C-alpha positions, -999 to 999 in steps of 0.1 A, spaced: -343 452 -728 -361 424 -709 -338 408 -684 -340 372 -671 -334 371 -634 -328 343 -609 -334 337 -572 -299 351 -566 -304 386 -582 -342 390 -579 -343 411 -548 -317 435 -562 -337 439 -594 -370 446 -577 -355 471 -553 -351 495 -582 -378 520 -588 -409 506 -606 -405 473 -623 -427 447 -640 -419 411 -633 -432 383 -656 -434 350 -638 -435 324 -666 -428 288 -675 -411 275 -707 -437 248 -712 -467 273 -709 -484 283 -741 -500 315 -728 -466 325 -714 -450 322 -748 -478 343 -764 -474 369 -736 -437 368 -741 -441 381 -777 -465 408 -765 -439 418 -738 -411 421 -764 -432 446 -783 -443 464 -752 -408 467 -739 -398 487 -769 -421 515 -757 -398 520 -727 -428 525 -703 -414 503 -675 -384 480 -670 -393 443 -673 -377 413 -658 -387 376 -663 -386 348 -638 -388 311 -649 -409 296 -621 -394 262 -626 -359 276 -620 -370 298 -591 -392 276 -568 -385 297 -537 -396 329 -554 -427 312 -568 -436 301 -532 -427 335 -516 -449 354 -541 -476 328 -542 -475 322 -579 -502 296 -585 -507 301 -622 -485 314 -651 -482 338 -666 -484 361 -636 -474 397 -638 -465 417 -607 -455 454 -606 -431 462 -578 -422 497 -566 -391 500 -545 -393 463 -536 -430 462 -526 -457 445 -547 -483 471 -558 -502 453 -586 -508 417 -598 -526 400 -627 -525 365 -641 -531 352 -677 -526 364 -712 -534 399 -723 -530 420 -754 -505 448 -757 -532 474 -754 -545 457 -722 -510 454 -708 -503 491 -714 -536 501 -697 -529 478 -668 -493 490 -663 -507 526 -664 
């Protein structure tokens, strides 16, 4: 299940194993489209997913240098290991996540 996180619980969430973070905005069309792809992708159970609304988490957006949305970042034990921005298909997302 995709979890929505805030600035308060973000660090705790990314400190767990390997996790995919979707930085998005509610007003962003490509974010909405990617959101639907993420819902389907999440059912495969490949990686835990959390979402961060950039408008509600300005300090996280600044800290992780989120300049465009959607931006996906994979963290392993709290460290960023991979990043990509923009919409992608479910197949492309699965290949990117690995």
